[in-house]
N, C-alpha and C positions, 0 to 999 in steps of 0.2 A: 098637772102633776106629771112628772117624768117617770118612765117605767123603771122599776127597781129589780124585778126578777122575771125570768122566762122559765116556764116549766115545760119540758119536752117529754112526751110519753111515746115510746116506740114499742109496737107489738109485732111479733113475728111468730109463726106457728112452730118454728124450729128451736127457739129459745124463749125464755121467760120474758115477761114484761120488763121494760127498762124505763126508769124515771130519772130525769136529770134536771136539777135546779141550777140555773145559770144566773149568777148575780150580775145584773146589768149596771148596777151603780159603780162597780169597779172599772167600767169602761170610761167613766167620766174623768178619771185621773189623766189618761193619755189624751183625751179630747181637750181638756183644759190646757195641757202643756203644748199641744199642737194648734191651739186656737188661732194664733197669729197667722200661721201658714194656711189654715182652713179659711180664715177671713180673706186673705189675699187671693186665694184660688177662687172663692166665691165672688169677690169683687171683679176679678178678671173675666169670669164667666158671665157676670151680669153686664159688664161693659161690652163684651163681644156680642151678646144677644140682645142688647139694648133693653134690659129689664131693670126696674127700680130695685136697688140693693135692699132697702129697708122693707119693701114689700116681699122680696124673696126670703129674707130672714124671718119675717112674720109668718109666711106660709110654712117654712120649714119648722119653725117652733110650734105652730099649730098641729102639724102632722106628728111631731114628736110627743106632744102632750096628749094627743088622742090615741096613742098606742095602748095604754093600759086597758085591759078588757078585751083585747083582740084575741080571737080564737082562730087557729088555722088547722083544718083537718085534711089529711091526704090519705087516700086509701087506694091500694093497688092489689087486687086479688086478695090474698090473706094477710098482707102486710098493711100496717096502719101507723101513721105518724100524726101526733097532735101537739101543737104548740100553743100555749096559753101565756100571754104577757100580763103580769100583775103590776 
């Protein structure tokens, strides 16, 4: 399953908590439109590095599909940022 939303929580002692929902499914429209260019760049990179193209596509797809459920927490002194991918 590809990720659909990313939820960003920002905490700072000087202002209130900030929650932002980012719809990742809207990014698929430009990716689909740019897919021929992305494919050619990936093909050139695979040829230059002598990597199997289909193996590279399978690995990238596996990484993309494993993103849902990812949590990232960054804390610095009193500031905190949390990103959760749904």
